[in-house]
N, C-alpha and C positions, 0 to 999 in steps of 0.2 A: 500425586495425581491432582489435576486442577479441579476435577469434578467429583462429587460424592457418588455413592452407588446409584442412587435413583437417576441422577443426571447422566451417569455413564450408561445406564440402561436405556434412557431416552435417546441419547446420541447414537448408541449402537443400533437401536431399531430404526432411527432416522437414516443412518448410513445404509442399513440393509435395504431400505426402501429406495435407494438410488439417488438420494439428494444430499449426501453428506459431504463434508469439506474435503475428505481424503479421496474422493472418487466415487464412481457409481458401481454398486455391487448388487446383483439381483437378489431379491428377498426370497429366502427359503420358506416354504409353508410351515406353520407351526404344527407339530404333531399333536393329535388329539389324544386325551387320556381318559380312561374310564373313571368316573368319580363315584366313590362308595361312601355312604353316610356312616359315621362312627356310631356304634351301639351305645345306648344310654346305660346308666348305672342301675336301672330298674331291672326287675326279673324279666319283664317283657321287652325284648330288643326292639329298637325302632325299625320300621320297615326299610329295606334297602331300596335304593333308587332302581327304577325299572331299567333293565339292561338296554332297552331301546331309547331311553331318555337322552336328550342332547344337552350337555352342560351349557348354561347361559354364558354368552360371551363376556369376557372381562374387559371393561373400559379402561384404557390407559389413563384417561383423564381422571379416573377415580383414585389411581394409585400414585401418579406422578405429580409433583408440585406444579402449580400454574406459573409459567415463566413471567418474569417482570417485563412489561413492555418497555422498549427503549425509544428514545427520540428518533424521529424520522431523519434519515441522512440527507445531507445537502444534495439536491437533485442535479448531479453532474450530467452532462449530455450522454444519452444512451445510443445515439446513432453512430454508425461507423463513418468516418470522414472519407467517403468514397471520392477519389480524385475525379475532377470534372474533365480531365484530359488536357488541361492547360499546364504548361511548364511554368513554374514560378520560382523566383529567388527573392527572399525577404531578408532584410537586415534587422535581426532581433537579437540583442545580447541576452544570453542566458547565464546568469551569475551562479557560480558553484561555491557554496559554503559547506563547512563540515561542523566542527565544534563551535559553539557560541558561548565561550566562557574563558576565563583566565586559566592557563594551564598550571598544574602544580609545580612546585620547585624542582622536582625530580623528573619532569616530563622529558621524553626523548625528543629528538629533532623533528620528528614527524608531527607529534602532538603540538609542539610549539609553533611549527609552521602553519598548521591548519586551524589554529585557535584564534578566533576573532572575539575580542572582549565585547560585552554588552554595550559599553559606552561607545566603542568604535562602530559597532553595528548600527546603533541609533544615529550616529553621525552620518553613516552611509545612507541610511534611509532618508534622513532630512535633506541631505545634499541632492539625492535623486529627485525628491519632490521640488526642491528649490530650482533645479535645472530643467524642470518641466517634464520629467520622465513619468510614465504611468506604469505601475506594476500590473502585468497581465498574467493570466494562468496559461499553462501549457495547452489546455483545451482550446482557449481562444486562438493561440498561435498556430496550432496544427490545423484548425479549421480554416484560418486565413491562408495557410500554406497550400492546403489541398483543395479548398473550394472557393477561395477568393473573398471570404467575408472580411469586412473592414476591421482594421486594428486601431487602437487608440493612438494618439500622437506620442511619438517617442516611447514605444513600448519597451519594457525590460521584464525579464522573468527571473524570479528569485527561487533558487533551489538549494536544498540541503541533502547531502549524502550521508547514509548510514543510520540516521534516526537516533541520534544521541539525545539523552534526556534533557540536556541543556537547551535543545531546540524548543522544548516545551516551556522550560522554566525561564529562559532568558529571551529567546527570539520571539516566541509567540506573543507575549504581552506587548512588545514593541511594534510588531506587525499589526496586531489587533487595534492598538491605539491609533494607528494611521490608516486603518482600513485597507491594508495592502495584502493581496493574496500571495501565496507561496506554495511550493511543492516540497514535500519531504519524501525521499526515497528510503524505505525501511528494509532492514534485514529481518525477515519474519521469524526465523528460528530464534534469533536473539531475544525478540520480544516474548515468544512462547516460553523460552527458558528463564524469563524474568531476570535477566541480567540487570543489575542496578544502574549501570551507566547508560542504558538504553531506555527508550520510551516504554510505557505500558500501553495496552490496548485501550484502557480508559482515557489516557492522555491523547492518544491518536483520535479517539472518537470525539473528544471535546474539540480538538482542533479542526477536524473535518466539518463539524457543524458550524464552525466559525469561518469557513472559507479556505482552509488549508487542505490541499489535496494530498492524499497518502498514496504513494505509488511504490513499485517494486524495485528493490535493490538485490534481488535474489533471496534464496533461503538462508545461506550461510556465509556469504561474502567470498566464496571460492571463485576462481577464474572460470569464465564461460568460453574461453578460447580453446580450440583443439579438443573439445569434448564430444562424446558420441551422442546420438539422438536420445537415447533413454535418459541420460544424465540431464540433457538440456530440457527435455519434457518435464522431468522431475523438478527442475528449478523453475521453469516457466509456470507450470500449472500449480505446483505446490505453493509458491508465493502468492499467485493470483487467488487461488481458492481460500487460502488463509485470510487474506485481506478481505475478500468478499464475505467470508463467514463471520469475521469479527466486526466488520464495519458496515456491511450491507451494501457496499458499492464495489464495482468491478474495476480494478486498476487497469489503466490503458498505456502506461509508460514504464519502460525499464531503464534504469541507470546501470550500466555494466560495471560490476565490481572491479575496482582498480583500473577501470577503463579497458578491460581485456575482453575482446569478442572477435568473432570472425563471421564469414558469410553464413555458415551453418547456424550460428547463434541467431542471426537476423531471421533466417528462414523459419526456425522453430518458434521464436517469439511472435513472428508475424502470423504463423499458422494458429497460434493460441489466441489470436485476436487482440494482441497488443497493437497500438496505433503508431508508436514511435519509440526511439531509443536515444538516450542522452549519453554522449561520450565524454571523455576528458580532453579531447582535442581542443586546442585554443582557437577561438574564432567566433564570429557573430553572423555569418552568412548561412542561411538555411535554404536548402534546395528541395523542391517538391519530389524530385526523383530519389532522394536519399533521406526519408523521414526517420530511418533507424540509425542515422549517423549525425545527429544534431550536435554541433560544436558548442562549447561553453567557455566561459571566462572564469578562471580560478581566482578566488579571493583568498588572500593570505593574511596572516597576522600583521604583516607590515604594510598592508594596502591602506593608505590614507584616503580620505574623501577625494582629495585632488587626484591621487593615483587612480581611483575608481573611475572618475569622469574621463580621465585620459584613456583608460582602457576601453571605455564605451565608445570613444570617438576615433579609435584607431581604424585604419583601413584594413580590416581583417579579410 
């Protein structure tokens, strides 16, 4: 268990009050008990409490440890990007990275294909800056798509799928040194299970405070296509509430695991107040009528800086 007994008691009472991470449950009233004083060892017993006496209420603050305050989270936008009724088409490349490390010698074909070395990633970032590109957040882009707010010159969005630990160890320092924002789509159950190859919540929290947004990649990386409503709600709300509980911010974007989704997936995530969804479809043209079908550009281990610029300038 992650928590000790007292923390478990506090969280259980918190959930029973309807505010817990796992969902809202009505609190049951605590049963009152009659309290009787224990007789002393003297010949004359101590008087019993009056049967009509009401026991003094017990303060949870007196028995539970005081929580350690955390740093305030980066204030991401809290408004919903309500469309203004105008149809828009924007050309904004959204780059899709996965691993940010050199794969081990025994890595399979997928690990090798999706692994960009730190040196190559640094070269990508430097080439983007040299070509006049400006890294923008998904929040900035969706606001421009739905409400017409201005974008920087030559915007590009940097995203990572899966939430591997090397995103923190290798990508984060390079982004921070260049003051470039990015988005990491995390698999929340993998972090909860403390899998060593994935981020920890402490790492995610540090990156969030430095301008890296942490968004949903589902609970367990299972396909979201062809699923029933209960399963999709479990995925949408479970990952959302976990991120909000751990980081203090509500995720607004979903990256569909393995790129698999259907219209019911879109409907459920939209009803859970997500704003948009990132696909694995290749492209750079975003439509205001399809915010849950944002195309991206896959970056591979073999993508050189020249290749990257060529991909950004294709007529997608």
